[in-house]
ZAMARGU-4260 file (C-alpha; in steps of 0.2 Angstrom, whole numbers, plus 5000, padded with zeros to 4 digits):
<rodrens>
0) 5505/5323/5891 | 5498/5341/5891 | 5493/5341/5909 | 5483/5357/5908 | 5472/5351/5894
5) 5469/5334/5902 | 5464/5342/5918 | 5451/5353/5909 | 5446/5339/5897 | 5427/5338/5903
10) 5425/5357/5899 | 5434/5354/5883 | 5423/5340/5878 | 5407/5350/5882 | 5413/5365/5872
15) 5417/5354/5857 | 5402/5344/5857 | 5390/5359/5860 | 5398/5367/5845 | 5396/5352/5835
20) 5378/5350/5838 | 5375/5368/5833 | 5387/5369/5818 | 5390/5352/5810 | 5387/5351/5792
25) 5372/5341/5787 | 5381/5327/5778 | 5371/5312/5771 | 5380/5299/5782 | 5376/5310/5797
30) 5358/5315/5794 | 5353/5297/5789 | 5366/5286/5798 | 5368/5268/5796 | 5383/5256/5798
35) 5384/5254/5779 | 5383/5273/5776 | 5397/5276/5789 | 5408/5262/5781 | 5406/5269/5763
40) 5409/5287/5768 | 5424/5283/5778 | 5432/5273/5763 | 5427/5287/5751 | 5434/5301/5763
45) 5452/5293/5764 | 5463/5306/5756 | 5448/5315/5748 | 5438/5331/5752 | 5420/5330/5757
50) 5414/5341/5743 | 5422/5329/5730 | 5414/5314/5739 | 5396/5320/5740 | 5390/5317/5722
55) 5399/5300/5722 | 5391/5295/5738 | 5374/5299/5732 | 5376/5289/5716 | 5384/5275/5725
60) 5369/5273/5738 | 5357/5274/5724 | 5365/5260/5714 | 5371/5250/5729 | 5361/5254/5745
65) 5368/5240/5757 | 5381/5228/5760 | 5371/5214/5751 | 5370/5223/5735 | 5388/5229/5735
70) 5393/5211/5738 | 5383/5205/5724 | 5389/5218/5712 | 5403/5215/5698 | 5420/5223/5700
75) 5416/5232/5684 | 5401/5241/5691 | 5410/5245/5707 | 5425/5253/5698 | 5413/5262/5686
80) 5404/5270/5701 | 5421/5275/5709 | 5428/5282/5693 | 5436/5299/5696 | 5438/5297/5715
85) 5456/5289/5712 | 5465/5277/5724 | 5455/5263/5716 | 5461/5250/5729 | 5449/5258/5741
90) 5434/5253/5730 | 5441/5235/5728 | 5444/5234/5747 | 5426/5240/5750 | 5419/5227/5738
95) 5429/5213/5747 | 5424/5220/5764 | 5405/5219/5759 | 5408/5201/5753 | 5416/5197/5769
100) 5401/5205/5779 | 5389/5195/5769 | 5396/5179/5777 | 5395/5185/5795 | 5379/5182/5805
105) 5382/5199/5814 | 5394/5214/5810 | 5410/5215/5820 | 5409/5228/5834 | 5427/5231/5840
110) 5441/5240/5831 | 5452/5225/5832 | 5439/5215/5822 | 5437/5228/5809 | 5455/5229/5806
115) 5455/5211/5800 | 5444/5217/5785 | 5451/5223/5769 | 5456/5241/5768 | 5453/5245/5786
120) 5467/5253/5796 | 5468/5260/5814 | 5459/5277/5809 | 5445/5269/5799 | 5442/5255/5812
125) 5441/5268/5826 | 5429/5279/5816 | 5417/5265/5811 | 5416/5257/5828 | 5415/5273/5838
130) 5401/5281/5827 | 5391/5265/5824 | 5394/5255/5841 | 5400/5268/5853 | 5417/5260/5855
135) 5429/5270/5865 | 5441/5272/5850 | 5449/5289/5846 | 5452/5294/5828 | 5468/5302/5824
140) 5471/5308/5806 | 5479/5324/5799 | 5465/5335/5805 | 5466/5328/5823 | 5485/5330/5823
145) 5484/5348/5818 | 5471/5352/5832 | 5480/5342/5846 | 5497/5350/5841 | 5490/5367/5842
150) 5480/5364/5858 | 5496/5359/5866 | 5508/5370/5856 | 5518/5355/5853 | 5534/5359/5844
155) 5540/5341/5841 | 5547/5339/5823 | 5538/5324/5815 | 5545/5314/5800 | 5528/5313/5792
160) 5509/5313/5796 | 5509/5294/5800 | 5523/5297/5814 | 5513/5312/5820 | 5497/5302/5822
165) 5506/5289/5832 | 5513/5302/5843 | 5496/5310/5847 | 5486/5294/5849 | 5488/5294/5868
170) 5482/5312/5870 | 5467/5309/5858 | 5462/5294/5869 | 5464/5304/5885 | 5452/5317/5878
175) 5439/5304/5872 | 5423/5305/5883 | 5416/5288/5889 | 5399/5294/5882 | 5396/5298/5864
180) 5414/5294/5858 | 5408/5294/5840 | 5401/5312/5841 | 5417/5317/5849 | 5427/5310/5835
185) 5416/5318/5822 | 5417/5334/5831 | 5436/5334/5830 | 5435/5330/5812 | 5423/5344/5809
190) 5433/5356/5818 | 5449/5352/5808 | 5439/5353/5792 | 5430/5369/5794 | 5439/5379/5808
195) 5456/5373/5813 | 5462/5374/5795 | 5480/5370/5789 | 5482/5388/5782 | 5474/5403/5790
200) 5465/5394/5805 | 5449/5403/5810 | 5454/5405/5828 | 5442/5419/5832 | 5427/5408/5830
205) 5435/5392/5837 | 5424/5384/5851 | 5439/5378/5860 | 5450/5393/5858 | 5451/5396/5877
210) 5460/5379/5879 | 5472/5382/5865 | 5491/5385/5869 | 5495/5388/5851 | 5482/5402/5850
215) 5490/5410/5865 | 5507/5410/5856 | 5500/5420/5842 | 5507/5408/5829 | 5495/5393/5829
220) 5500/5390/5811 | 5517/5385/5817 | 5510/5368/5823 | 5511/5354/5819 | 5529/5353/5813
225) 5531/5341/5799 | 5546/5338/5788 | 5542/5345/5771 | 5538/5332/5757 | 5552/5329/5744
230) 5543/5331/5728 | 5549/5321/5713 | 5546/5327/5695 | 5541/5315/5682 | 5538/5317/5663
235) 5526/5305/5654 | 5523/5304/5635 | 5506/5297/5630 | 5499/5292/5613 | 5482/5297/5605
240) 5479/5285/5591 | 5463/5282/5582 | 5458/5269/5569 | 5441/5266/5561 | 5432/5276/5574
245) 5440/5268/5589 | 5453/5275/5601 | 5469/5265/5607 | 5469/5262/5626 | 5480/5253/5638
250) 5470/5241/5650 | 5479/5237/5666 | 5479/5219/5671 | 5468/5212/5684 | 5482/5209/5696
255) 5490/5227/5695 | 5492/5236/5711 | 5484/5253/5707 | 5474/5253/5691 | 5468/5235/5689
260) 5456/5233/5675 | 5456/5252/5672 | 5459/5260/5655 | 5471/5274/5651 | 5479/5282/5636
265) 5495/5272/5633 | 5512/5278/5636 | 5524/5278/5621 | 5532/5263/5629 | 5516/5254/5631
270) 5511/5258/5613 | 5528/5251/5607 | 5532/5268/5599 | 5549/5276/5602 | 5548/5292/5612
275) 5558/5302/5598 | 5544/5297/5586 | 5530/5302/5598 | 5536/5320/5601 | 5536/5323/5583
280) 5517/5320/5583 | 5505/5334/5586 | 5504/5338/5604 | 5485/5338/5608 | 5487/5342/5627
285) 5499/5344/5641 | 5493/5340/5659 | 5501/5342/5676 | 5495/5332/5691 | 5501/5326/5708
290) 5501/5309/5715 | 5508/5307/5733 | 5526/5313/5731 | 5526/5315/5712 | 5523/5330/5702
295) 5519/5323/5684 | 5519/5332/5668 | 5510/5322/5654 | 5511/5326/5636 | 5498/5318/5624
300) 5503/5317/5606 | 5493/5311/5591 | 5501/5296/5582 | 5495/5285/5568 | 5489/5268/5573
305) 5504/5256/5577 | 5507/5243/5564 | 5504/5225/5567 | 5494/5216/5580 | 5492/5227/5596
310) 5500/5221/5612 | 5490/5210/5623 | 5486/5225/5635 | 5481/5237/5621 | 5463/5238/5616
315) 5454/5247/5602 | 5438/5255/5610 | 5425/5263/5599 | 5423/5281/5602 | 5404/5279/5605
320) 5408/5266/5619 | 5420/5276/5629 | 5407/5281/5642 | 5403/5263/5646 | 5421/5258/5650
325) 5431/5262/5666 | 5444/5275/5663 | 5455/5282/5677 | 5448/5299/5682 | 5461/5311/5674
330) 5461/5301/5658 | 5442/5302/5657 | 5443/5321/5658 | 5457/5322/5645 | 5448/5311/5633
335) 5432/5321/5634 | 5442/5337/5632 | 5452/5332/5617 | 5436/5325/5608 | 5426/5341/5612
340) 5440/5352/5606 | 5443/5342/5590 | 5424/5343/5586 | 5421/5361/5591 | 5417/5374/5577
345) 5433/5384/5581 | 5444/5368/5579 | 5436/5364/5563 | 5439/5382/5557 | 5457/5381/5562
350) 5459/5365/5552 | 5451/5373/5536 | 5463/5388/5538 | 5478/5377/5540 | 5473/5367/5524
355) 5471/5384/5515 | 5488/5390/5520 | 5496/5373/5514 | 5487/5374/5497 | 5492/5392/5494
360) 5481/5407/5488 | 5466/5403/5477 | 5467/5409/5459
</rodrens>
């Protein structure tokens, strides 16, 4: 277990913590810490970058400043505040966690107790309890795995990030100081986010460079060794259909695993229109995005309103009410973009020109 690094752990801890105190970014959950702010930030930061989280965190705290207000909020309000952050199960779990906290006479203080709450795994439990209660719990996420693999030049091949995290857990715990474990965990996260980067690590300014076996190899970017992700390509056809100033949307049922109660542009299948018919409609946009291991290409085609009564999960939403409902993040951007492009002067000129071409030269 990296005997040299363990032997020098006190010097390593001092170097890391000294750097953190000088260089840590002044993030709002650090400058004005509280248990609630720590919990909200940890949920928001799961699989999401700090720069993306910051405006959401500010809006969330303004609307729901504590566990009590969050517990009392409606799910619709919670999802609206979360809109655009993705992975909406995090928002629902945070909502349920606050409701559970409202029933407790005192907050739990150990990782084991926190892991009994909705949405709290080993990393989140360690982060919350070490930062808020000085619990001796080491955080191990992708950033920390990268640091530890480089510090030790560990060439072990790992199936994925989860298996790598388990492999490095013992080393992370061995390096954790008895005093200020929360600051140590935050320092490791900060180092991974700002210095020990996945691509082009900034080794020359690293505060723990002298302890790093990976740096001494001259190839720190070779660590850690994770199996490449297998990317699956998917094609999705979506329908843009308007009727009497309203847009047709698909609303996921409340028991859906990912997008419960959220709206999206319907797929051809959801709209009950054959794919061969949809592709003959005007293509308004084509978008690409990645979700976990999937690379998804989504084409949006204009279609007349489907005949007959809409399916139960389809709803007509007036265009002037679109901002008040909860759309999934990408669909919010797509709807705004299509509406703005359709209503722009350039688009209007193009429609006039197409009309003139169809009608032929004027006499």
